[in-house]
C-alpha positions as CSV (number, residue, x, y, z in Angstrom):
1,M,-38.5,39.8,1.5
2,R,-41.2,42.1,1.6
3,E,-41.7,44.8,-1.9
4,I,-42.5,48.5,-1.7
5,N,-43.1,50.8,-4.0
6,I,-40.9,53.6,-4.7
7,H,-44.1,56.0,-3.8
8,E,-44.8,54.4,-0.6
9,A,-40.7,54.0,-0.3
10,K,-40.3,58.0,-0.6
11,T,-43.3,58.8,1.6
12,H,-41.9,56.5,4.7
13,L,-38.2,56.7,3.9
14,S,-37.2,57.5,7.5
15,R,-39.1,54.4,8.9
16,L,-38.4,52.0,6.3
17,V,-34.5,52.6,7.1
18,E,-35.3,52.4,10.6
19,E,-36.4,49.0,10.0
20,A,-34.2,47.7,7.6
21,V,-31.5,48.5,10.4
22,N,-33.4,46.8,12.8
23,G,-33.4,43.5,10.6
24,E,-36.2,44.1,8.3
25,P,-34.4,44.5,4.6
26,F,-36.8,45.2,1.9
27,I,-37.1,45.8,-1.8
28,I,-38.2,49.2,-3.6
29,A,-39.9,48.4,-7.0
30,K,-40.9,50.7,-9.8
31,A,-43.8,49.4,-11.7
32,G,-44.0,46.0,-10.3
33,K,-40.6,45.5,-11.1
34,P,-38.0,44.9,-8.4
35,M,-35.3,47.6,-8.6
36,V,-33.0,47.9,-5.3
37,K,-32.7,46.0,-2.1
38,V,-32.1,48.1,0.7
39,V,-30.1,46.0,3.6
40,P,-28.1,47.7,6.8
41,L,-24.5,47.9,6.1
42,T,-23.5,45.8,9.2
43,M,-25.7,42.8,7.5
44,A,-23.3,40.2,6.2
45,E,-24.0,39.6,2.5
46,G,-23.0,36.0,1.5
47,P,-20.1,34.2,2.2
48,A,-16.9,35.7,2.7
49,I,-14.3,35.7,0.0
50,E,-11.4,33.3,0.1
51,R,-8.3,35.4,-0.4
52,L,-5.1,34.1,-2.5
53,G,-2.3,33.5,0.1
54,A,-4.5,31.7,2.6
55,L,-2.4,28.7,2.6
56,E,1.0,30.9,3.0
57,G,3.6,29.0,4.8
58,E,1.5,26.0,4.3
59,F,3.8,24.5,1.1
60,H,7.6,24.8,0.3
61,I,8.3,25.1,-3.5
62,P,12.1,24.3,-4.3
63,D,14.6,26.8,-5.7
64,D,14.6,24.6,-8.9
65,F,10.9,24.3,-9.4
66,D,11.3,26.1,-12.6
67,R,13.8,23.5,-14.0
68,M,12.4,20.6,-12.6
69,G,12.3,17.6,-15.1
70,Q,14.1,19.9,-17.7
71,E,16.8,16.8,-18.4
72,E,13.8,14.3,-19.3
73,I,11.8,17.4,-20.9
74,E,14.8,17.8,-23.4
75,R,15.7,14.5,-24.3
76,M,11.8,13.7,-25.0
77,F,12.2,16.9,-27.5
78,Y,15.6,16.2,-29.0
79,G,16.3,12.3,-28.2
80,E,19.4,11.2,-26.6
81,E,22.7,13.0,-26.9
């Protein structure tokens, strides 16, 4: 990806933006230090974020889920009664 100094970017901004829209993103640098990357808004930026709920309907959680194994756990803590 090409790097352009900030003065050149200010001078040729319209042309550079048009080039970025046409698939040629660039980096604007100040004093040789990269500052920003210019890319078109329609350009994909990495993998899509997976959202919670992607497996909705694939699993069944029993109604007594929060009580499963309760008797065994109580025996472990309190012993046999």
